[in-house]
C-alpha positions as CSV (number, residue, x, y, z in Angstrom):
1,M,0.0,0.0,0.0
2,S,1.4,3.4,-1.0
3,R,0.9,6.2,1.5
4,R,-0.1,9.6,0.3
5,V,1.8,12.7,1.4
6,F,-0.8,14.7,3.2
7,H,0.7,18.2,3.0
8,R,-0.4,21.5,4.5
9,A,-3.1,22.9,2.3
10,G,-6.4,24.7,2.3
11,E,-9.5,23.0,3.6
12,A,-10.9,22.1,0.1
13,E,-7.6,20.6,-1.0
14,R,-7.3,18.5,2.2
15,R,-10.8,17.2,1.8
16,Q,-10.0,16.3,-1.9
17,D,-6.9,14.4,-0.7
18,L,-9.0,12.4,1.6
19,I,-11.5,11.6,-1.2
20,R,-8.7,10.4,-3.4
21,A,-7.3,8.2,-0.6
22,T,-10.8,6.8,-0.1
23,L,-11.0,5.9,-3.8
24,D,-7.6,4.2,-3.7
25,C,-8.7,2.1,-0.7
26,I,-12.0,1.2,-2.4
27,S,-10.3,0.2,-5.6
28,E,-7.9,-2.2,-3.8
29,K,-10.1,-3.4,-0.9
30,G,-13.7,-2.8,-1.8
31,L,-16.2,-0.8,0.2
32,E,-16.1,-3.0,3.3
33,G,-12.3,-2.9,3.3
34,A,-12.1,0.8,3.0
35,T,-12.3,1.5,6.7
36,V,-11.6,4.9,8.3
37,R,-8.4,3.4,9.7
38,E,-7.3,2.2,6.3
39,I,-8.1,5.5,4.7
40,A,-6.3,7.4,7.4
41,A,-3.2,5.3,6.9
42,R,-3.4,5.8,3.2
43,A,-3.6,9.5,3.6
44,G,-1.0,9.7,6.3
45,V,-3.4,11.4,8.8
46,T,-5.2,10.5,12.0
47,G,-8.8,9.2,12.1
48,G,-9.6,12.4,14.1
49,L,-8.7,14.6,11.1
50,I,-10.9,12.5,8.8
51,R,-13.8,13.1,11.2
52,H,-13.1,16.8,11.0
53,Y,-14.1,16.7,7.3
54,F,-16.6,13.8,7.2
55,A,-19.2,13.1,9.9
56,S,-19.3,9.4,9.1
57,K,-17.9,6.8,6.8
58,D,-21.1,6.9,4.8
59,Q,-20.6,10.6,4.1
60,M,-17.0,9.9,2.9
61,L,-18.2,7.1,0.6
62,Q,-20.9,9.4,-0.8
63,A,-18.3,12.1,-1.6
64,A,-16.1,9.5,-3.3
65,Y,-19.0,8.3,-5.4
66,R,-19.8,11.9,-6.4
67,E,-16.2,12.4,-7.4
68,T,-16.2,9.2,-9.5
69,M,-19.4,10.1,-11.4
70,A,-18.5,13.8,-11.9
71,S,-15.1,12.9,-13.2
72,M,-16.5,10.7,-15.9
73,T,-19.2,13.1,-16.9
74,T,-16.9,16.1,-17.0
75,T,-14.3,14.4,-19.2
76,A,-16.9,13.6,-21.8
77,I,-18.6,17.0,-21.7
78,S,-15.2,18.8,-21.9
79,A,-14.3,16.7,-25.0
80,A,-17.4,18.1,-26.7
81,G,-16.4,21.7,-26.0
82,A,-17.5,24.3,-28.5
83,E,-13.9,25.2,-29.6
84,V,-10.9,23.3,-30.9
85,G,-7.3,24.5,-31.2
86,V,-6.1,24.9,-34.7
87,G,-2.5,26.1,-35.3
88,G,-2.4,27.9,-32.0
89,A,-5.7,29.6,-32.5
90,S,-9.3,28.5,-31.6
91,E,-12.0,27.5,-34.0
92,V,-15.6,26.9,-33.3
93,K,-16.6,23.2,-33.6
94,S,-19.5,22.1,-35.7
95,A,-22.3,20.4,-34.0
96,R,-21.4,17.2,-35.8
97,L,-17.8,17.3,-34.4
98,R,-19.0,18.1,-30.9
99,L,-21.3,15.1,-30.8
100,H,-18.6,12.9,-32.5
101,D,-16.1,13.9,-29.8
102,F,-18.6,13.3,-27.0
103,I,-19.2,9.7,-28.2
104,I,-15.6,9.0,-28.7
105,A,-14.6,10.3,-25.2
106,N,-17.1,8.0,-23.5
107,V,-15.7,4.8,-25.0
108,S,-12.0,5.7,-24.7
109,P,-9.5,6.1,-21.9
110,P,-9.5,7.6,-19.3
111,V,-13.3,7.1,-19.1
112,T,-13.0,3.4,-20.1
113,D,-10.8,2.2,-17.3
114,P,-10.7,-1.0,-15.2
115,R,-10.1,1.0,-11.9
116,T,-13.1,3.3,-12.6
117,L,-15.3,0.3,-13.4
118,S,-14.3,-1.4,-10.1
119,L,-15.2,1.7,-8.2
120,W,-18.5,2.1,-10.0
121,A,-19.3,-1.6,-9.4
122,G,-18.6,-1.2,-5.7
123,F,-20.8,1.8,-5.4
124,I,-23.7,0.8,-7.6
125,G,-25.3,-1.5,-5.0
126,H,-25.7,1.4,-2.6
127,I,-28.1,3.3,-4.9
128,R,-31.1,1.2,-3.9
129,V,-30.4,1.4,-0.2
130,D,-28.9,4.9,0.4
131,P,-31.0,7.9,-0.6
132,E,-27.9,10.1,-1.0
133,F,-26.3,7.7,-3.4
134,A,-29.5,7.6,-5.4
135,R,-29.6,11.4,-5.5
136,I,-26.0,11.6,-6.6
137,H,-26.6,9.0,-9.3
138,R,-29.7,10.8,-10.6
139,E,-28.1,14.2,-10.6
140,N,-25.1,12.9,-12.7
141,Y,-27.4,10.9,-15.0
142,L,-29.5,14.0,-15.7
143,I,-26.4,16.2,-16.4
144,F,-25.1,13.6,-18.8
145,R,-28.5,13.0,-20.5
146,D,-29.2,16.7,-20.9
147,A,-25.8,17.4,-22.3
148,L,-26.2,14.6,-24.8
149,E,-29.7,15.7,-25.7
150,E,-28.4,19.2,-26.5
151,L,-25.6,17.8,-28.7
152,I,-28.1,15.7,-30.6
153,S,-30.5,18.5,-31.1
154,G,-27.7,20.8,-32.4
155,F,-26.5,18.1,-34.7
156,L,-30.0,17.4,-36.2
157,T,-30.6,21.1,-36.7
158,E,-27.2,21.5,-38.4
159,C,-28.2,18.7,-40.7
160,G,-31.4,20.6,-41.7
161,R,-33.7,18.4,-39.7
162,T,-35.8,20.0,-37.0
163,P,-36.3,17.4,-34.2
164,A,-39.8,16.5,-33.4
165,A,-41.1,17.1,-29.8
166,G,-39.3,14.7,-27.5
167,E,-37.2,13.2,-30.3
168,S,-33.8,14.4,-29.0
169,R,-34.6,13.2,-25.5
170,K,-35.5,9.7,-26.7
171,L,-32.4,9.5,-28.8
172,A,-30.3,10.7,-25.8
173,I,-31.7,7.9,-23.7
174,A,-31.1,5.3,-26.4
175,I,-27.5,6.5,-27.1
176,N,-26.7,6.7,-23.4
177,G,-27.7,3.0,-23.1
178,L,-25.5,2.1,-26.0
179,I,-22.6,4.1,-24.5
180,D,-23.0,2.3,-21.1
181,G,-22.8,-1.1,-22.8
182,L,-19.6,-0.2,-24.7
183,W,-18.1,1.4,-21.7
184,L,-18.5,-1.8,-19.8
185,E,-17.0,-3.8,-22.7
186,G,-14.0,-1.4,-22.9
187,S,-13.4,-1.4,-19.2
188,L,-13.7,-5.1,-18.6
189,A,-11.8,-6.4,-21.6
190,Q,-9.5,-3.7,-23.0
191,D,-7.1,-6.3,-24.3
192,L,-9.8,-7.6,-26.8
193,F,-10.0,-4.3,-28.7
194,D,-7.6,-2.1,-30.5
195,E,-7.8,1.6,-29.8
196,H,-10.1,2.3,-32.7
197,A,-12.5,-0.7,-32.4
198,L,-15.0,0.6,-29.8
199,P,-15.0,4.2,-31.0
200,R,-15.8,2.9,-34.5
201,I,-18.5,0.6,-33.3
202,A,-20.0,3.4,-31.2
203,L,-20.0,5.9,-34.1
204,E,-21.6,3.4,-36.5
205,S,-24.2,2.4,-34.0
206,V,-25.1,6.1,-33.1
207,E,-25.3,6.9,-36.8
208,A,-27.8,4.0,-37.2
209,L,-29.9,5.4,-34.3
210,L,-29.8,8.8,-36.0
211,G,-31.3,7.5,-39.2
212,G,-28.0,7.2,-41.1
213,L,-26.7,10.7,-40.6
214,R,-23.0,10.6,-40.6
215,L,-20.8,11.6,-37.7
216,T,-17.5,10.5,-39.2
217,E,-17.7,13.1,-41.9
218,A,-16.5,15.6,-39.3
219,L,-13.1,14.0,-39.4
220,T,-10.3,15.2,-41.7
221,G,-6.8,13.8,-42.2
222,P,-5.6,10.2,-41.8
223,D,-8.0,9.4,-39.0
224,A,-11.0,10.0,-41.3
225,D,-10.3,7.0,-43.5
226,T,-9.6,4.8,-40.5
227,N,-13.0,5.5,-38.9
228,K,-15.0,5.1,-42.1
229,K,-13.8,1.5,-42.6
C-alpha cells in the first residue's frame, strides 16, 4: 500500500486528498475494506482529522461516489467543448464534431478504465439502499443525458432536420444506453479491442440510431479513413 503525502493545504484541498485516498482504498479493498483506519493510513493522517471533514464513513463514501461520477461526466462534456485548437488559435466546432467527440470520449480512456469500473461496481449496489447515493446518481445521469440531448438537437438542426417534440430526449436515452454497454466492454476487456474498435462501433451504432446521418464526416486527415472502414 502506498501512503499519500498529506501536505499542508487549504480546507478544500485537504478534503479532496481524503476523497482520493478513499477511492484508492475502495479500488484495492472494496467498500467493506475501505475502513476509516485504512483511509487514514493511506492519507497519512489520523482518524480524528478525517472526522473533521466527514461526519461518518457513509458521508465519505458518498463524496467518493460523487467524485467518480462527476469525473467521468466532466471528461466527456469537456471533450465536446465548443472550440478546438487549430494552429495555436481557436476555431468553433461544428455540432457534428461536438457530438462525435462526446461519443468517442465515453468509449476511450480515461473514461473506459478498469479501476473506474471497479469503483463504479462497488458503489452501484448502494443506490437502492442509500438515498444520498441515489440522489448523486440521478443528478449525474440528468447532467449527462441533458448534455447529450443538447448535442443531438444541435446536430440534427445542423443537418437541416428539426427534431420532433421529445425526439432528442428519446435519442439521448437510447444512445446513453449504447454508451453504457460499450463502456462496460471497454473497461472489462480492454485487451480484446484495439484503440479504434470501440469508437468505430460506437459511431456506427449512433449513426444508425440517427437514421443514417454521418458523424465520421466531421473528421479530416488520416483518422477519417480509419474511422470510415
